[in-house]
VOKE-523555 format. One record per residue: residue number from 1; residue in one letter; z, x, y of N, C-alpha, C in turn. Coordinates in nm, 2 decimals. Layout:
<sites>
SITE     k   r     n_c3     n_c1     n_c2    ca_c3    ca_c1    ca_c2     c_c3     c_c1     c_c2
SITE   NUM   A        Z        X        Y        Z        X        Y        Z        X        Y
...
</sites>
This chain:
<sites>
SITE     k   r     n_c3     n_c1     n_c2    ca_c3    ca_c1    ca_c2     c_c3     c_c1     c_c2
SITE     1   M    10.55    10.36     9.00    10.47    10.41     8.87    10.46    10.31     8.77
SITE     2   R    10.56    10.23     8.77    10.55    10.12     8.66    10.41    10.03     8.69
SITE     3   Q    10.41     9.99     8.82    10.30     9.92     8.85    10.16    10.00     8.83
SITE     4   T    10.16    10.12     8.87    10.03    10.22     8.85     9.99    10.18     8.69
SITE     5   I    10.09    10.21     8.59    10.05    10.21     8.46    10.02    10.08     8.42
SITE     6   K    10.07     9.97     8.46    10.02     9.83     8.44     9.87     9.82     8.48
SITE     7   D     9.87     9.87     8.61     9.72     9.83     8.66     9.63     9.92     8.58
SITE     8   I     9.66    10.04     8.54     9.57    10.12     8.44     9.53    10.05     8.31
SITE     9   E     9.63     9.97     8.25     9.61     9.90     8.15     9.50     9.80     8.16
SITE    10   V     9.47     9.75     8.27     9.38     9.63     8.29     9.28     9.67     8.39
SITE    11   N     9.26     9.77     8.47     9.17     9.80     8.57     9.07     9.91     8.50
SITE    12   V     8.95     9.89     8.49     8.86     9.96     8.43     8.82    10.08     8.53
SITE    13   A     8.85    10.06     8.66     8.82    10.17     8.75     8.91    10.29     8.73
SITE    14   Y     9.03    10.24     8.71     9.14    10.35     8.69     9.09    10.42     8.54
SITE    15   R     9.06    10.36     8.46     9.05    10.42     8.32     8.92    10.52     8.34
SITE    16   W     8.82    10.48     8.41     8.69    10.54     8.43     8.74    10.69     8.51
SITE    17   F     8.82    10.67     8.60     8.86    10.77     8.69     8.95    10.88     8.60
SITE    18   L     9.03    10.83     8.51     9.12    10.91     8.42     9.03    10.95     8.30
SITE    19   G     8.91    10.90     8.28     8.85    10.95     8.17     8.89    10.88     8.04
SITE    20   L     8.95    10.75     8.05     9.00    10.69     7.94     8.90    10.57     7.88
SITE    21   D     8.90    10.56     7.76     8.81    10.47     7.71     8.90    10.33     7.70
SITE    22   M     8.84    10.22     7.67     8.90    10.08     7.67     9.01    10.08     7.57
SITE    23   K     8.97    10.17     7.45     9.06    10.15     7.32     9.17    10.25     7.33
SITE    24   D     9.16    10.35     7.44     9.27    10.45     7.45     9.38    10.40     7.50
SITE    25   L     9.52    10.42     7.43     9.62    10.41     7.47     9.68    10.46     7.61
SITE    26   I     9.77    10.38     7.68     9.80    10.43     7.80     9.96    10.47     7.80
SITE    27   P    10.01    10.60     7.84    10.14    10.65     7.82    10.23    10.54     7.86
SITE    28   R    10.35    10.51     7.81    10.45    10.43     7.87    10.53    10.49     7.98
SITE    29   F    10.58    10.40     8.07    10.65    10.44     8.19    10.77    10.53     8.13
SITE    30   F    10.82    10.52     8.01    10.94    10.60     7.98    10.88    10.76     7.96
SITE    31   T    10.75    10.76     7.92    10.70    10.91     7.89    10.69    10.98     8.03
SITE    32   F    10.65    10.91     8.12    10.62    10.96     8.26    10.76    10.98     8.31
SITE    33   G    10.85    10.89     8.32    10.98    10.92     8.36    11.06    11.02     8.32
SITE    34   K    11.05    11.04     8.19    11.13    11.17     8.12    11.05    11.31     8.15
SITE    35   N    10.91    11.30     8.17    10.86    11.42     8.22    10.89    11.44     8.34
SITE    36   Y    10.89    11.34     8.44    10.92    11.36     8.59    11.07    11.42     8.59
SITE    37   S    11.15    11.38     8.51    11.30    11.40     8.52    11.35    11.53     8.45
SITE    38   R    11.26    11.55     8.36    11.30    11.69     8.27    11.20    11.79     8.31
SITE    39   R    11.08    11.76     8.26    10.97    11.88     8.25    10.95    11.92     8.42
SITE    40   F    10.94    11.84     8.50    10.90    11.86     8.64    11.00    11.89     8.74
SITE    41   R    11.11    11.87     8.69    11.24    11.89     8.77    11.24    12.03     8.84
SITE    42   G    11.26    12.03     8.96    11.27    12.15     9.04    11.13    12.22     9.08
SITE    43   T    11.03    12.12     9.05    10.90    12.19     9.09    10.84    12.12     9.19
SITE    44   D    10.73    12.16     9.26    10.67    12.08     9.35    10.53    12.03     9.32
SITE    45   I    10.52    12.00     9.19    10.37    11.97     9.14    10.32    11.81     9.19
SITE    46   F    10.40    11.73     9.22    10.38    11.60     9.27    10.33    11.62     9.40
SITE    47   E    10.39    11.73     9.50    10.36    11.75     9.62    10.22    11.80     9.62
SITE    48   Q    10.21    11.90     9.55    10.07    11.97     9.53     9.96    11.87     9.49
SITE    49   I     9.99    11.79     9.39     9.89    11.68     9.38     9.86    11.60     9.50
SITE    50   F     9.96    11.55     9.57     9.94    11.46     9.70     9.86    11.55     9.79
SITE    51   Y     9.89    11.65     9.83     9.82    11.74     9.92     9.66    11.78     9.87
SITE    52   G     9.67    11.79     9.73     9.53    11.82     9.70     9.43    11.70     9.70
SITE    53   V     9.51    11.57     9.69     9.41    11.46     9.71     9.38    11.44     9.84
SITE    54   L     9.49    11.45     9.93     9.47    11.45    10.07     9.37    11.53    10.14
SITE    55   E     9.36    11.68    10.11     9.25    11.76    10.14     9.13    11.70    10.09
SITE    56   Q     9.10    11.65     9.97     8.98    11.60     9.93     8.93    11.49    10.02
SITE    57   C     9.03    11.41    10.05     9.00    11.29    10.12     8.95    11.34    10.27
SITE    58   I     9.02    11.42    10.33     8.98    11.48    10.46     8.85    11.54    10.46
SITE    59   E     8.81    11.61    10.35     8.68    11.68    10.32     8.56    11.59    10.33
SITE    60   V     8.58    11.47    10.27     8.48    11.36    10.27     8.48    11.26    10.36
SITE    61   L     8.58    11.29    10.47     8.59    11.21    10.62     8.64    11.07    10.58
SITE    62   L     8.75    11.07    10.46     8.82    10.94    10.45     8.93    10.92    10.54
SITE    63   V     8.97    11.03    10.58     9.10    11.05    10.68     9.06    11.09    10.81
SITE    64   D     9.10    11.03    10.92     9.08    11.08    11.06     9.20    11.14    11.11
SITE    65   T     9.20    11.26    11.13     9.32    11.32    11.19     9.33    11.32    11.32
SITE    66   S     9.25    11.27    11.39     9.24    11.27    11.55     9.34    11.21    11.59
SITE    67   E     9.40    11.09    11.53     9.51    11.02    11.60     9.61    11.00    11.49
SITE    68   V     9.76    10.99    11.52     9.85    10.98    11.43     9.93    10.85    11.48
SITE    69   F     9.95    10.77    11.39    10.04    10.64    11.41    10.18    10.63    11.34
SITE    70   I    10.27    10.63    11.40    10.41    10.64    11.35    10.48    10.50    11.36
SITE    71   D    10.55    10.44    11.26    10.63    10.33    11.28    10.76    10.39    11.31
SITE    72   G    10.82    10.37    11.43    10.96    10.42    11.47    11.06    10.32    11.47
SITE    73   T    11.04    10.21    11.38    11.14    10.11    11.40    11.27    10.17    11.33
SITE    74   H    11.30    10.25    11.25    11.39    10.30    11.19    11.44    10.43    11.24
SITE    75   I    11.39    10.49    11.33    11.43    10.61    11.39    11.53    10.59    11.52
SITE    76   K    11.64    10.64    11.50    11.73    10.66    11.62    11.71    10.75    11.74
SITE    77   V    11.69    10.71    11.85    11.64    10.80    11.94    11.73    10.80    12.06
SITE    78   H    11.75    10.91    12.13    11.83    10.92    12.25    11.72    10.97    12.36
SITE    79   A    11.64    10.89    12.39    11.51    10.93    12.47    11.55    10.97    12.62
SITE    80   N    11.50    11.06    12.67    11.50    11.11    12.80    11.36    11.15    12.84
SITE    81   N    11.32    11.07    12.93    11.19    11.08    13.01    11.14    11.20    13.09
SITE    82   K    11.27    11.29    13.12    11.23    11.39    13.18    11.21    11.50    13.11
SITE    83   K    11.26    11.50    12.97    11.24    11.59    12.86    11.11    11.55    12.76
SITE    84   Y    11.02    11.61    12.79    10.90    11.59    12.69    10.84    11.70    12.64
SITE    85   E    10.84    11.71    12.51    10.76    11.83    12.43    10.67    11.78    12.34
SITE    86   S    10.55    11.85    12.37    10.43    11.82    12.29    10.42    11.92    12.16
SITE    87   K    10.42    11.88    12.04    10.41    11.96    11.95    10.29    11.91    11.85
SITE    88   D    10.22    12.02    11.81    10.11    12.00    11.71    10.16    12.01    11.58
SITE    89   V    10.16    11.92    11.48    10.18    11.93    11.33    10.08    11.93    11.23
SITE    90   T    10.10    11.99    11.11     9.97    12.02    11.04     9.98    11.88    10.94
</sites>
């Protein structure tokens, strides 16, 4: 989040997206961090925002859900070729 806030300070595209003028002050990281830890604790607001953005990306075809790629380098597996179960995930 610190990097995002730094980017908002200098990137006109971020400012345009957020409806900020070039003279508008950007909230400090401290403000966001305190809201995150106090105000939004125990809520799923950030998950809701993520899924909302994801749904919008899918609607305008920015995300292709026909294939899934997984990096399994950190997954410990006891693989058995005789047991295979195909599952659909949302």
